[in-house]
N, C-alpha and C positions, 0 to 999 in steps of 0.2 A: 613875311614868309616868301615875298616870293622869291628874297637873296636865298632859302633854304633851300629853295625848289630849282633854284637855278646851280646852287653848289650841287647840288644830287644829278643833275642830268650831266653836269662837268665831271664830275667824278666817275660816273657809270661811262661815259665816253672812254676815260682815262682808263679804268677795267676792261672794257673792249678791245682797245686800241692791243694793253699786253695781251690778251686772250690771242687776238690775231693776231699779234707779230711778234711775241714771245719777249723773253724780258730784257729784252736790248732795247726794247720799244723805245723811241724820247721821250714820250710822256712818261715812261716809268722809274726813269734815273731821278726821281725825285724820293724817290723809296728804298728805302736796301734790299738787299738780295733775300731775303727771307719773305721779304713779304711780296717780292716780287713770284718768288716761287710758290709759295699761297697761291695768288691770288689763280698760277698756272693752275697750282693741284682743284681748287676752288671747280673754277671752267669744266675743264680736259677733267678731271678725275672722278669729281664728287658728281658733275654734272650740273651745277647751279649758273642760272642764269641771273647778271650783273642788271640787268632793267627790269628783276623781279624783288620789290621792295618786301619784304615780311615782317611780320611782327615777332616778336620774342613769344617763346614757347616755354607753358608755365606749366609743369604739371599737378595732375589736380596730387592730394595730399597721401593716396593710398599708395602711389608708385612714386612718390618721396620717399616713404616711410621705407617701402624696398632698399631701395639705394641705400639709407639710412642706417638699415636694422645690419646691412652688409659689411659697413665699416663702423658700426659701432665704439668698439674698444677703442678704434684709435681717434674716432673725433672725441672720444674723451678726453685722449692725451691731446688734441689740437688746440682744443678750445683754449687755454688760457695764452695761446703762442698766438692765434685768433686775435685775444682782447686786448693781449700788450702790443701789439701792430697796429690794434682801431684805437688806441690811448693814441701814438705818434701821427695818424694823419686823418683822426674823424673834424678836427678842425678847420682843414685843409678842403673840405667837401667829397673827401672819399670814402665809397664802403666797400668792406672787405667782407669776400666771395671762399668759398671752399667750396670743393669742386670735387667729384670722384675719378677713377681714371678716363670716366669715359662719357665726362663734360655737364654733369649735373652739379648743379648746387645744391649741397646738402649739410651750408651753414653757411649763417649769413650776420653780419651786424652795419647796418647805418643807421641814418637819421630817418625817422620812421616819421617826420613831421611831412618829409617827400616821397613816405610810401608810393603815394601811384604812377609818383613820375618815374619812380627807381622798378617795378614793377613791369607800367609798362616798356621800359629802355630792357630789361631782363635782367638790370642787375640787384636781383632778388631768387628769395628761397626756392627752390627745385626749377629755376632756369637751365635751357638746357641748351650749353657753349660750345657742343663740337662743330669742328670745324665743317663735318660733311652736313652740318645743319645748319649754322649760322653762320659759314663762310671765316673770313682771316677775323681771328679775333682773339684774346689774350689767352685763353686760356684752351680757345681749341689747336694755334697754332703751335703753344705748348704741348700741348701733348702729343702733336706731330713731328715735333723735333725734338723735345725731349730740352730742351734749351730754355732758359728763361727770358723774356724779348718784356717789350713794349709795344703795344697795338695803337696807333698816336693816330687818331681824327681819322683824315680820308687814308692810313694806312688800309681800314677796313676795308674788307670786300663789298659788302650790303651796305648802301646807301642810309640806311637808317641808321647805321650805327656811326656816320661822320662825325656826330657830336661827343665821341663818346672817347676817351681814356683810358687802354687798361694795360697795366703791367703783370703782368700772373710770372712765377718759378712753381722749376715741377717740385714735387715729392717723391723720395724715393724709396722704396722699403729695403731690408735689411737682405737682400736676395736681389736685389737692382733693379727692380722693376717697377713704372710708376704705381702708386697707390691714390696720388692725390695730384690738386693744383692750388693752390693760394693767388689769389688774386688780391688787388683792390685796383677799382674802376673808380671815375666820376663822372658825372652828366656830362661834363662839358671843363676843358683845359686850353691854357693861351697857349699858341706857338711860341716856339718851333720845338720837335720834339724830344730835343736838350733837355727843354727841365723839368721831365721825367727822369732824370737821370738819379737822383738822390727816390726817389720812389722803388725804383728799378734797385739800386742795393738794400733798402731796408726792408723788400719784401724775398730778394736773396736770404740775406742772413734770418726773418723769422721763417720761411724754410726750412734752411739748415736748422734751426731749432728745433724745429717740430720733427724734423728726420732723426733729427738727434735720441729727443723724449720718444718716441717710437722704438727706438733701435735701444736704449736703455733701459725700458720697462721690456721688453722683448727678452732681451738678456742679461736680465736681471740674475738667476740662477748661475749665469755661466763665466767663464772668464771674460774680461773683455780690456783689449788693449786700447790705451787713449795715444794717441802720437800728434807730434807736433814740429811745426818745421822752427822754431824757439822756446828754449826751455823755460822766459819768462810766461807765453800762454799755455804750457802741460796741462799743467791742473783747473785752467781757469777757461779756455775756448780752445781744448786740440781739434785739431785737422780734421786727423784720421779718427775713424772706429771702428775693431778688429774684433769679434766673436769664435770662442774656442770652444767645440767640447772637451771634451774630458778627454779624449784619447789626444788632443793638442791640433786638431783640425780645421781649420776655416768653416766655421756656419755661417758668418753671417759678418757684413762690412756697412757703413755710411756709403752717401756717392762719392764722394770726394773719397773715400780709399779705395774702390771701386776702380777709379778712373788712375789714380795713378799707380797700383798693382797693376793693372792688365798691361801696360806698357813694361813688363819685367820680360828681358829675355828668354829665361829662363820657362816661362809660362807656355810660350811659346800658341798662345790664342787657347789653349787649353777653362775651360771652367774655370773659376777660383773657387766657388764651394766645395769645398775636399779636400783642398790643398795640404798640406802639411807646413804647421808654422817654419819647418825648415827652408820651403821652395821660397816661402815672400821676405822673411828677414835671417840674416846671419844668426841665427840664435837656434837653442833648442830647447825644447818642452821643460827643462830641469834647468833650465837659467832664469826662470820668469823670477823665480825669489828675488834674484837682485835689483828687479825694476820694480817693487812694490815699495809704499809708502817708506819710510824712512831715511832715505838717503836723499840729498837735494838732486832737483832737476834736471841740473848741469852733469851732472855723473850718471845720466842715463842716457845716455846716447846705444844708436845700434844703428846699423848698417841695410838698405835693403841688400837683398839676394841681389851678386853679384855687384857690389859696391858703390853702387850707382848714387845715391844721396844717402847722409847722415841724417835722422830723426832722433827725434831726442822720446822715452815714452816709459808712462804708468801702466802697469799690470793688475787689475783691481780681480781676485779672486773671488768665488762662486761665497755667501755668507756661511755656509755652513763649511768649505774647507780650508777657508784660511790659515787655519792652523796648521795643514798638512803641508809637509816641507815640500813633496813634489804630485800634488794634486789631475795638474794635467797628464801625468804619466799613470793614473787611474784607469779601471775598464768604462769602456763608455753606457753612457746610461742606457741607452736603446742600441738592441742590436742592429747590424747595418741594414739586415737586409730590410725590418719593421720601419726604422729610420726613411730609407730611401721611398717611402712610398707617401710621404707629403710632404710637401713644399713649403711646411706655414702655417695650413691652415688648422683652426684650432679645435675645430668637432671632430675633422677626422684627426687630430694628433690623442684627443683622449681616448678615442677607440687604440691607437696603436702604442698607448701605452700598459692597460689594460692586455691589449694580445702580449704584449713583451713579460707581465706577469704570469702570465697563461702558458705561455711557450712549452712548458716542459710538463704538465697537467695533464693528468690522465683523461680528464673529464670532455665531451666530444662539443663541439663549437657551431656556431650558425649565423651562419654569414649573411643578410638579406638587405637588396641596394635592388638597385634599379637598373636592367639591361646597359652592359657596357662600365658599370663602375666600377671596375677591377675586382669583382670578387674574389674569381681565381689567384689575380695575385696576389688577394690578401692572405690569401691560404697559402702560397707558395713563398711567401713572407713570413708569413708564423713557420713554416716547416725547416727552413733553411736557418731559425732562429733556435731549431729547437736541439734537443740533442740527439732526435732523428735525423739529420740534417747527413748529407751520404747517403742513405737509406730512400728507398723506392716512396717516389712522390706517385701514386696514382688519378689520373683526372678519371671519372665518369659522369659523361654526360648525359641526368637519366629519360630528358624530352627527345635524344637524338638516338635516341638506338629504341628500336622494334620494336613493340609489346612484346611479338613473339620470341624473338629473340633474348632479349635484357636479364632474363633468369641466368640462362645456359651463360651469358656476356659475365655476369658477376659473379656465379657459383662454381660455373666449370661443369664440367660434363666428364662420366666415364665414354669408354667405347661403347656406341651401338645403342645406348642407354634413351633414348629416342629417335623418330624417324629423322633423317638427315643428320644425325648426330656425327657419323664418320667414324674408321674405327681406331681413331689415339684417342687418347685421353684430353684434353684439354682443360689447363689450367686458371682459373677465373682470376676476374679482375680484382677481387678482396683479397684471394689469398697471392698476386704477383704484390700487392702492398703491403705483404709482409715484413713487419721490422720497422715499416715506415708508415706513410699519410695515406686516405682514402680518400678522396676530396668527389665529392658527390652534389656536383651541379643541377642544378631545377631538381631539387626533392623533391618541389610540389609534384610533379607531371612521374611522381612514379605511379605504378600499377599497383591499389588497393592489396591485390592479393598479395605483391612480394614485399611489402610493408610491414606483416608479421614475421617473413624469413630475414627479414633486416635485423630488422627489432632483436630475433633472439641470437642475431650475430653479433650484436653488441651487446648484450646482454650474459651471452656467454664465453666470448669471443673466439667461436669458432664457426666451421662453417664448414657443411654437407653439401660437396658436389653431387649434382641430379645423378641418378642412379648408385651413389654412393651407400654404403650402409653405416659407415663408422662415418664422425666429423672430422675435420680437422682442425689442430688450435692454429687459431692465428694472432699477431700482435700487432693490432693498427693501431693508431690515432683515427678516429673520423673526424670531420671536419666540413661539413653540409652548404650551402648556398642555397637559395631561391631566390627571384623578384616578387613571387607569389603571396599574398597574405596567407600563412599558413593560418591562424588563428580561423579566419572566417575560416576554409578551407575543413578544419575540425569542425568547425559548429554547422557546414554543410554535411558533414559524415563520406567526405573524400578524403579524409586524409585522417588520420587514427592518432587518439591524443597520445595514449600510451609513447607511440615513435618522435611525436612531437616532444615530447615533454624528455625524452634520453636523448635526442639532438640538442637540445635546446639547453645545455650546462650552462653555455656563456651564451652570450646573443651580443654580433656586433652588427651595427646597421650603420651601411657605409653610405657618407652623403652624394647627390648628384652634381657632377662638374659645374651646374651651374650657379648652385649654392656654395662652391668651397670659393675661399678668398683667395688658395693658391695655384688660381688658373695659369694665369704666367706665368708661374716658375712650370709648371706640367709642363705647357706651351713649348719653352727652352729645351725641359727636359730630353723630348719626345722628339723635337728636332735634332738637340745633339746626338741622339739613339737611335741615327739612321745609319746606311748602309757604312760602315768605316771604308768602303774602295771607292767610294765617292766624294769630292773639296763637300767640305762645312759649308752650310749655306746660313745666311742672316734674313731676319724680316725687317721689310719697311715696318715704319710707325704706321703710314695706312691698315695695311694688312695684320698687322697686331692689332689696330683697333676696332678691325674687323672679326679677329678670331675670338679677343675679348667682349663683345658685343653679342656672339652666338649664344643660343641658350643652350645649345649642347644637348637634342633630345637623347643622341645615340654612348652619350658621356664620351669616359676615355677610348672607346672602341674607333667610336668616330673623327676624336680629336687624334688619332694614329693613322685614319686613313684621309683626311684630312689633308696633313702634312704630306703625307709618303705620297700624294696626290701632286703637292705643290714641291716637294725637291725634286721631282720629275719632271715639272714642265720648266720649271723657273730658268729665267736664264743667269750667268753669270755670279751664282750664288749669291742673289738675293729676291725673296720671296717677295711679288708684287701683289696687291689685292688679284689681278689680272691672273695671278698664279693658282690660287685659291678655285677647290670646284662652286660651280655655279648654284647650287643647290645651298652653300654653306650664308652666300653674298645674296640669294633673296630672303633668306631666311631670317636675315638682319633686318628686310624691309631698306635694303636700299637698293638703287639699280646697281646691274652688274656693270662694273666698267667695261668696253668694248677692248679686243686687242688693242694693243702697244703698236702704232703704225712704224714706227723706224723700227723696233725689235725685228717685228716680219720682216719687212723691206733689205735688214743688214740679211738674216737667216737666207732671204730671198736669190739674194746677191753673192752668199757664200755657195749656197747649192748651182746659181748657176755657174757662177764659175770653175767648180768641180764638176762640172756638166752630169749636174744630178748626182752623182759616187756621195750617194748617204755614209756610206761605210765612211768614208775618207773627213766628210766632214762633221760627223762626229767625233773622229780622233783627234782633228784641230781643235774644236770646243772643248775636248775631254770630255765626254758626257758618252753614255751608251749609247747605241742607236734606236734600240727600244725609245729611251727618252727624247733624242732626235724626232721620231716618227708619231710621239704624242705631239710634239709640239706644233709639227706643221697642219695636224692635226685640229689641232687650235685655231690655229691663224688662217686655218682654209688654204695651207701652199700644197698643192699635189704638183707628181714628180709628171713632165709629160710622156714619162716610159710607162706609165701607172695601165694597166688595162679600169676601163670601168667597173666599178666596184671591187677590183681588186685588192686585198688587205696587205698591208708589208707584211714582208719578208720577216718568222722570229730566226 
């Protein structure tokens, strides 16, 4: 017991030396660079106290089930891989853990004879192994770095964990996002760290098998390309997996393929997903038939675009299209505007598939969902996917137009038809949508009196402007949207039941962002869709973890605002946690990190050298002047030339 306490005190002293003197402290040299960098994050970013040893946090059953429900399909796929791995390591005292991307253990295989000890150590179902909570550990540091690694004994930040050895490997989804971490851990292990080398190889191999199984299940109805560096392993254990849609564009990849293709000069840092086959391989879609089963593997060689590397490839067609000569050249299953709405969320994908079938139907559509969940984007995508594309898309926010004006805004009016009408006729929004789509947002807030007139428009397909004696025919597709419970409003007498049924020809319920499994993909898409005049930006792993852990009450609208803000204030093209809005950090339950002293000091020195010429410094940094003013305000830097209370020039 005394020996344990002494070891813990010595470990705490070492961590504090590293925190105080940096990763170059002599005491730190026994640990590799990844561990030293993690210790620095724990103290300076996660604000963890190395002297405060914490017991493991085990989530209650209800909260654990929430995490498990969000990845139910993945858990079924991964289970066989976990069992196979456990069979290899169980006799050596290891347990097998699978965590989600937030570090919560959602599956566990271990010796239940020692269950109390495992639970106390946190090697158990429901344990939180995120780095911002548990400090340097296998799972948390794997999430932060995206790398497979071993955190062995005194590598751990928290002194209560120094008896443990933990070896973890990331599992990425077909879009390149971290979806899970596979870990094997033991309550005790021999020194040195090299004793865990075989464990690391086993976990990496198992993680790749789970990742590939997830990939093949996800794209079982699409073209899949298997590639290997040696023909002998092409059909046994391919190195790289790619999935193509019916138009021959990349829709998925495993992690090894992502790392390989990102280095292609022809792509120049552009996103991989959506690239045509010819941008990746020296191959046209019509040539895929030469790489299907029947030819020896050594005769199926292909070059990466640019002639950088020779690979061997096997092409697997969709089951129903196996006998079609050139199935890849067929029309895509989903119109591109609709397909772009989802990054792979199954619930949203089902809605999109239904929408594609109804794109050219005359029935009216009703879209419901929380504020900011993308109802108007969904409506615009439906319009763009229909035969009405190119015709007007007119959006009306029924809650934003004052009640006294909404009738004339919608229906239009003749000159002098009412007080204030003016001397000119006004074409209403319904007429403006003729030939196209009329999108009625927040339809639940439309006054009852106008609901009867709108019902007549929908039934008769004609509109009568205020003051007019004759109706005007209109050819419109009506899409309505609301965040309000329309059925309840009908029961309360606040919404006409006949209008409700007329609008509800088909109902699309959009999931809130917090319930979507493609949050990481949406983060990347929003980040990539920024100002084309500004250089691209990247997310630090810690910033990504904050974004993925946020509940997003404002949904996609809040996400866009948060990333627009981060893009404006970040330095050197990298979004750190300090660049995210304070409200977002507070909502995660984490303390907001303080400004980065080094960045603030560097900017201060640049401004001093330029005699506080903000324009010159902004040009030197390659950013907009207002971006630089925002950084100065965020870091408390104030020009000595500015007057008290003066705002920066615009």
